[in-house]
VMD Tcl script that draws the C-alpha trace (Angstrom):
set ca {
  {0.00 0.00 0.00}
  {1.38 3.40 -1.00}
  {1.56 5.96 1.80}
  {1.92 9.72 1.43}
  {4.04 9.95 4.53}
  {5.17 7.88 7.52}
  {4.64 9.01 11.12}
  {8.25 8.38 12.18}
  {8.76 11.95 13.38}
  {5.16 12.79 14.15}
  {1.62 11.83 13.26}
  {-0.29 14.04 10.87}
  {-3.97 14.64 11.56}
  {-6.63 15.11 8.90}
  {-10.27 16.04 8.82}
  {-12.28 12.84 9.37}
  {-14.46 13.55 6.35}
  {-11.41 13.54 4.05}
  {-10.48 10.17 5.58}
  {-13.98 8.88 4.88}
  {-15.08 8.78 8.51}
  {-18.30 10.33 9.74}
  {-17.29 13.37 11.85}
  {-20.67 13.47 13.58}
  {-20.26 9.93 14.85}
  {-16.73 10.64 16.07}
  {-17.91 13.77 17.85}
  {-20.10 11.57 20.04}
  {-17.10 9.64 21.32}
  {-15.98 12.18 23.92}
  {-19.11 12.26 26.10}
  {-19.48 8.47 25.86}
  {-15.89 7.91 27.00}
  {-16.26 10.34 29.89}
  {-19.50 8.80 31.11}
  {-19.00 5.09 30.36}
  {-15.24 4.49 29.99}
  {-13.84 6.79 32.65}
  {-10.52 4.91 33.04}
  {-9.45 5.68 29.44}
  {-6.45 8.01 29.61}
  {-5.74 8.40 25.90}
  {-7.13 7.32 22.55}
  {-5.74 7.61 19.01}
  {-7.72 6.56 15.93}
  {-5.75 6.29 12.69}
  {-7.48 5.93 9.33}
  {-5.64 5.76 5.98}
  {-2.44 6.67 7.81}
  {-3.71 9.89 9.41}
  {-5.02 10.65 12.88}
  {-8.76 10.98 12.61}
  {-9.40 11.28 16.35}
  {-7.15 11.85 19.37}
  {-8.16 12.69 22.92}
  {-6.67 12.55 26.42}
  {-8.29 12.32 29.83}
  {-7.53 12.29 33.55}
  {-4.82 14.95 33.19}
  {-2.75 12.89 30.74}
  {-1.30 14.21 27.47}
  {0.24 12.83 24.26}
  {3.75 12.50 25.71}
  {2.73 10.58 28.83}
  {3.46 6.87 28.95}
  {1.07 4.25 30.33}
  {1.53 0.72 31.58}
  {-0.12 -1.20 28.73}
  {-0.29 -4.51 30.66}
  {-0.70 -7.52 28.32}
  {-0.32 -5.43 25.17}
  {3.32 -6.16 26.03}
  {2.77 -9.73 24.79}
  {2.07 -8.61 21.21}
  {5.20 -6.43 21.25}
  {7.17 -9.47 22.37}
  {5.64 -11.50 19.54}
  {7.02 -8.95 17.07}
  {10.46 -9.19 18.69}
  {10.46 -12.99 18.34}
  {9.57 -12.55 14.66}
  {12.40 -10.06 14.15}
  {14.83 -12.42 15.91}
  {13.76 -15.29 13.63}
  {14.11 -13.05 10.55}
  {17.65 -12.20 11.71}
  {18.38 -15.88 12.44}
  {19.05 -15.45 16.13}
  {16.32 -18.07 16.54}
  {15.90 -20.92 14.02}
  {12.12 -21.10 13.81}
  {8.93 -21.31 15.87}
  {9.25 -25.09 16.06}
  {12.53 -24.93 17.96}
  {12.26 -26.66 21.32}
  {12.04 -24.41 24.38}
  {14.58 -26.46 26.33}
  {17.16 -25.89 23.56}
  {17.64 -22.42 25.04}
  {18.15 -23.63 28.62}
  {20.79 -26.39 28.44}
  {21.49 -26.04 32.16}
  {17.91 -27.07 32.92}
  {17.56 -30.86 33.13}
  {13.98 -32.16 33.33}
  {13.14 -35.34 35.17}
  {13.27 -38.66 33.35}
  {9.48 -38.93 33.27}
  {8.96 -35.37 31.95}
  {8.93 -36.32 28.28}
  {6.19 -33.83 27.39}
  {8.34 -30.92 28.57}
  {11.00 -31.81 25.98}
  {8.49 -31.47 23.14}
  {7.24 -27.94 23.89}
  {8.22 -25.38 21.26}
  {8.29 -21.62 20.81}
  {5.11 -21.98 18.77}
  {3.31 -23.47 21.79}
  {4.32 -20.47 23.92}
  {3.27 -18.00 21.20}
  {-0.14 -19.60 20.73}
  {-0.79 -20.33 24.44}
  {-0.99 -24.06 23.76}
  {1.68 -25.27 26.19}
  {0.48 -27.39 29.12}
  {0.63 -26.19 32.74}
  {-0.63 -27.52 36.06}
  {-2.97 -24.60 36.84}
  {-6.60 -24.38 35.75}
  {-7.29 -22.17 32.72}
  {-7.41 -18.44 33.61}
  {-6.18 -19.22 37.14}
  {-2.45 -18.83 36.66}
  {-0.63 -18.22 39.99}
  {1.38 -15.29 38.63}
  {1.94 -13.92 42.13}
  {3.92 -17.08 42.98}
  {6.25 -16.56 40.04}
  {6.84 -12.96 41.11}
  {8.00 -14.09 44.55}
  {10.70 -16.39 43.13}
  {14.39 -15.49 42.90}
  {14.47 -17.17 39.46}
  {11.28 -16.67 37.44}
  {12.56 -18.66 34.47}
  {13.39 -21.79 36.46}
  {10.03 -21.57 38.22}
  {8.23 -21.40 34.85}
  {10.27 -24.23 33.36}
  {9.38 -26.34 36.41}
  {5.69 -25.53 35.91}
  {5.81 -26.09 32.13}
  {4.54 -29.42 30.84}
  {2.79 -30.38 34.08}
  {-0.53 -32.09 33.41}
  {-2.68 -31.03 30.46}
  {-2.01 -31.79 26.82}
  {0.18 -29.93 24.34}
  {-2.07 -28.08 21.91}
  {-4.86 -27.17 24.33}
  {-5.32 -23.41 24.76}
  {-4.30 -22.17 28.21}
  {-3.48 -18.50 28.68}
  {-0.14 -18.03 30.44}
  {1.67 -14.81 31.23}
  {4.59 -16.81 32.64}
  {4.91 -18.54 29.26}
  {5.24 -15.15 27.60}
  {7.98 -14.30 30.11}
  {9.77 -17.46 29.03}
  {9.77 -16.09 25.47}
  {11.49 -12.93 26.73}
  {14.19 -15.09 28.34}
  {14.55 -17.05 25.07}
  {15.01 -13.77 23.18}
  {17.75 -12.72 25.63}
  {19.45 -16.12 25.46}
  {19.42 -15.89 21.65}
  {20.46 -12.27 21.11}
  {22.52 -11.47 24.21}
  {20.35 -8.43 24.92}
  {17.20 -7.88 26.94}
  {13.85 -7.58 25.18}
  {13.92 -3.87 26.09}
  {17.32 -3.32 24.43}
  {16.41 -5.45 21.41}
  {13.12 -3.59 20.97}
  {14.77 -0.18 21.22}
  {17.23 -1.02 18.45}
  {15.18 -3.15 16.08}
  {11.60 -1.96 16.57}
  {11.06 1.24 18.53}
  {13.84 3.38 17.04}
  {13.03 2.63 13.35}
  {9.36 3.51 13.99}
  {10.15 6.75 15.81}
  {8.80 5.38 19.10}
  {10.21 6.61 22.40}
  {13.29 4.76 23.57}
  {12.53 2.78 26.72}
  {15.11 3.64 29.40}
  {16.52 1.13 31.86}
  {15.29 1.57 35.41}
  {16.58 -0.24 38.46}
  {14.05 -2.50 40.16}
  {14.28 -1.47 43.79}
  {11.87 -4.18 44.89}
  {9.43 -6.70 43.41}
  {6.20 -5.87 45.19}
  {2.82 -5.36 43.56}
  {3.29 -1.64 42.96}
  {6.71 -2.19 41.37}
  {5.52 -4.95 39.06}
  {1.94 -3.95 38.27}
  {1.00 -0.71 40.02}
  {1.96 2.93 40.34}
  {5.73 2.33 40.35}
  {5.83 0.70 36.91}
  {8.07 2.63 34.52}
  {10.13 1.86 31.43}
  {9.93 -1.91 31.04}
  {9.76 -3.99 34.20}
  {12.35 -6.75 34.58}
  {12.74 -9.84 36.75}
  {15.48 -10.40 39.38}
  {17.79 -11.71 36.63}
  {17.23 -8.68 34.36}
  {14.91 -10.38 31.87}
  {12.33 -7.88 30.62}
  {8.86 -9.07 31.64}
  {7.36 -10.88 28.68}
  {3.68 -10.69 29.54}
  {3.26 -7.20 30.96}
  {5.29 -4.30 32.33}
  {5.94 -2.15 29.24}
  {5.02 1.55 29.19}
  {4.06 3.30 25.95}
  {2.35 6.47 24.75}
  {-0.93 6.08 22.84}
  {0.75 7.51 19.72}
  {3.47 4.88 19.93}
  {0.86 2.18 20.46}
  {-0.72 3.41 17.22}
  {2.67 3.31 15.46}
  {3.05 -0.34 16.38}
  {-0.43 -1.15 15.11}
  {0.28 0.80 11.93}
  {3.41 -1.30 11.33}
  {1.28 -4.45 11.43}
  {-1.37 -2.87 9.24}
  {1.39 -2.32 6.67}
  {2.48 -5.96 7.02}
  {5.84 -5.15 8.59}
  {6.91 -2.40 6.18}
  {7.83 1.05 7.51}
  {8.84 3.86 5.17}
  {9.51 1.25 2.46}
  {11.84 -0.73 4.74}
  {10.98 -4.16 6.15}
  {10.98 -4.18 9.96}
  {9.23 -7.54 10.32}
  {8.64 -10.03 7.52}
  {5.15 -10.05 6.02}
  {5.18 -13.82 6.52}
  {5.47 -13.33 10.27}
  {2.66 -10.77 10.29}
  {0.42 -13.12 8.31}
  {1.18 -16.10 10.54}
  {0.72 -14.03 13.70}
  {-2.73 -12.78 12.71}
  {-4.20 -15.72 10.75}
  {-7.47 -16.94 12.26}
  {-7.26 -20.08 14.41}
  {-9.86 -22.23 16.21}
  {-8.76 -20.59 19.48}
  {-9.13 -17.09 17.96}
  {-5.60 -16.44 19.10}
  {-2.53 -16.05 16.89}
  {1.06 -15.41 17.96}
  {0.19 -13.43 21.12}
  {-2.57 -11.55 19.26}
  {-6.33 -11.89 19.83}
  {-8.27 -12.51 16.60}
  {-11.81 -11.63 15.63}
  {-14.04 -12.09 12.59}
  {-17.38 -10.34 12.70}
  {-19.75 -9.23 9.94}
  {-17.22 -10.29 7.33}
  {-14.50 -8.14 8.91}
  {-11.17 -9.42 10.23}
  {-9.50 -7.72 13.19}
  {-6.53 -8.54 15.39}
  {-5.84 -6.96 18.74}
  {-3.23 -6.57 21.42}
  {-5.39 -6.58 24.56}
  {-4.26 -5.68 28.04}
  {-5.99 -5.85 31.41}
  {-7.88 -2.71 32.37}
  {-8.82 -1.87 28.80}
  {-5.50 -1.25 27.05}
  {-5.75 -2.12 23.38}
  {-4.17 -1.82 19.96}
  {-6.72 -3.01 17.43}
  {-6.03 -3.31 13.70}
  {-8.75 -3.52 11.05}
  {-6.84 -4.20 7.82}
  {-9.95 -4.12 5.59}
  {-10.75 -0.63 6.91}
  {-7.14 0.68 6.99}
  {-7.90 1.53 10.61}
  {-5.90 1.37 13.86}
  {-7.32 2.15 17.29}
  {-4.97 2.61 20.26}
  {-6.38 3.04 23.77}
  {-4.34 3.51 26.94}
  {-6.19 3.01 30.22}
  {-5.74 3.21 33.96}
  {-5.98 -0.25 35.47}
  {-9.31 -1.11 37.03}
  {-11.04 -4.39 37.73}
  {-13.64 -5.50 35.18}
  {-13.09 -2.58 32.82}
  {-15.81 -2.24 30.22}
  {-15.12 -4.12 26.98}
  {-13.46 -1.84 24.41}
  {-14.81 -3.85 21.48}
  {-18.29 -2.38 21.95}
  {-16.86 1.14 21.90}
  {-14.82 0.46 18.77}
  {-17.58 -1.32 16.92}
  {-20.36 1.17 17.64}
  {-18.42 4.42 17.41}
  {-15.30 3.89 15.29}
  {-15.90 1.06 12.85}
  {-19.42 2.34 12.28}
  {-17.99 5.77 11.50}
  {-16.02 4.41 8.56}
  {-17.66 5.30 5.24}
  {-16.92 2.46 2.81}
}
mol new
graphics top color blue
foreach p $ca { graphics top sphere $p radius 0.5 }
foreach p [lrange $ca 0 end-1] q [lrange $ca 1 end] { graphics top cylinder $p $q radius 0.2 }
display resetview
């Protein structure tokens, strides 16, 4: 797709009507967000490569970063793809234990030896916990998060069954570091964030590993574990504009300013519909003949791409329990505003 410009330095805004979006419908967004989605701190809607709508709330502005929670997983997915493109990692079918030769599983743990990067990317690795009841707090109390996760990996369950695991995503971050010699944060700065014009993520010392440091008000930069592995499943802070840049890269199938950042093959594989409606750390949706893929984070953080509409929606939110589903907001007030 030919683009008139690339938002590496800054996004350009355009009148919604010229972007074939209904300005009256978009004008109704603000009061709805304030009354029904009060934990939204920033929202950027990009159509045909231009900002059609941008708004900030709760005393935040365009340069403020937000903890995007599990949106981090989709960023990590991109980094794994870049590492495979650059041949730091062989392929998605490489065995997880290949990267941890010092870890020796028990003689009866045959299933553990068969788990691959693909299983971690698609959330189809087996664990002992019940689905959606991962004891993440236990991992965060360990001196070695990676060993703890490797111990938990392959326990009970069957390879190929969907089971959402944030610890599994953290294992991917450790694999990236084992493969490249740099943390996910450093690798992302060089190979993803800098080429896109995203803010560089600085390195911050972790003074402790309590809830506020890992998930709450003290989160800054990109959280890391006691062994300096960037958290794979959460812990990254981004601005809404940079969230939109990342979505825009995927919308353009890995090309940025006519240069390949991620292979189109990786983008296609990551976002191809599956029975679990989950790709390579991306949530997938098909509705009314429209395909969408989303980076979703707890509390209502989202980067949603609608390739058929040339549309990206980025929403940064303050964490709250049981935040209202963003899909309804996007469907009724953004997708509906697109004039085909």
